[in-house]
N, C-alpha and C positions, 0 to 999 in steps of 0.2 A: 501560204499564198492561197487566196480564194480563186477558184476556177469554176467555169461553167462547162458541163459535159456536152459535147456535140453529138455523141453517140453513146449507146449503152456500153458500159465497160464493166466487166464482171466484178472487179474488186471495189469499184467506186460508186456506181449507181446507174441511173437511167438518164435519158436525154433531158437536158434542161436543169438537172440538179446542180445546185451550187455546193461545191465540196471544198474542204480545206485540206490541202496537201503540202508536202514539204517543197520549198522553193526549187531545189535542184531537180527533184522529180518532175515538177511542172515544166521548168525551163529546158531540161535536157531530154526528157522522154515524151511527155504528154503533148506539149505545144508543137514540137517539130513533127510529130506524127499526126497532127491535126485532130486529136482526140478531144481537146479542151480549148476553150477561149479563156483569157484572163477575165475575171469578173468585173466588167465595167458596164455602164448604161448602154453604150453603143453596141457592144457585143450581145447584150440581152435582146435588143431589137433584131439584130442579124440572126440570132438563134431562133426567134419566133418565125421568121421567114423560112429558115431551114427546116423547122418542125413541120410547117405546112407542106413544103415540098416532100419531105420524108413520108408524111401521112398519105399524100396522094400516090407516091410510088408504092408504098406498102399496100394500099387498097388495090392497086393495079396488079401487083404480084399475087395477092390473095385471090383475086378473081380468076387469074390465070391458073393458079394452083387448084382452085375448086373445080374449074372446068376439066383439068387433067385428072383430078381425083374421081370425077364422075365417069370419065372414060376408063380409068383403071379399075373402078368398082365393077364395071361390066365385063372387064377382060378376064379371060381364063387362059392360062398358058400350060402347055404340056412339055415336060422335060423327060426324055428317055435316057435311062441309065442302065449299064450292065449290072446284073444282080448275081450275088453268090448264094450260099446256103442261107436258109431262114429269111429270105427276102432282104438281105443286107446288101447295100450298094457297094460296088467297088468305087471308092472315092466318096464324094458327097456333093450335094447341090449347094452352090455358093451364091452369094449375092451377084457376082459377076455373070453367072450363068442365067440368072433370072433377068438381069438387065439386058443381056443379049437377046433372050427370048422375047422380051417386051419390045426391043428395037426392031425385031422382025415383024411385029405387028404395028410398026410405026408409032410406038409410044416411047418417047425419049425420056428415060429416067436414069439418073446417075446412080451407080452402084452403091455409093455411100449413103444414099437416102433410103435404101432398102434395109430394114431393121430386122435382120435375122439374129436371134439371140445366140444361136450356134448353127453351123451348117446342117442341112437336112441329110440324114443318113439312112432313111427307110423309105419304102414305097408308101404312097398314100396321097391324100388331098390335104393341102395346107393353106391356111390363110396367112399371107405374109404382109405385115404392115409396111407401108411406104410413106415416109415423112417428107412431104413436099414443101412444107412451111411449118413454122413453129405452131401455127394454128390449124393447119390442114394435114390430115393423115388419111390415106386411102388403104384399102385392103385388096390385095390381088390374090386370086385363087390359083394355086400352083398344083398341078397334077404331076406327080412323079410316078412314071410307069416303067415297066421293064422293057428292055430293048428286044 
């Protein structure tokens, strides 16, 4: 069955792509979840309107993300931790702690957008990337100091 993708779907393609899938997969999974339309002329026109709306929304989200990224780029947060021998931390600095410190500065960031490869376990200054959108990433300066 030929279908038109209404949204980007990782195994099938991007918005507006005409894809050939098995009938049962389309009828029982994709169409009920409103991921695709059946490939007809009427749905092609409807999809064009959806694309325009999606692009407008996407541009708005990108502008908001860029504004927040500029604020985050200027932000610097300090996290105090207890320290043991050789300046090793008791515990570690996690993305939740960074998100909470940013919230204190009235910068709302979800902890899942903070991209720590692994928790911070030493004292120092770190630049932590925050992925606000697939096209917008900001860096926050995090100072980890002893208590």
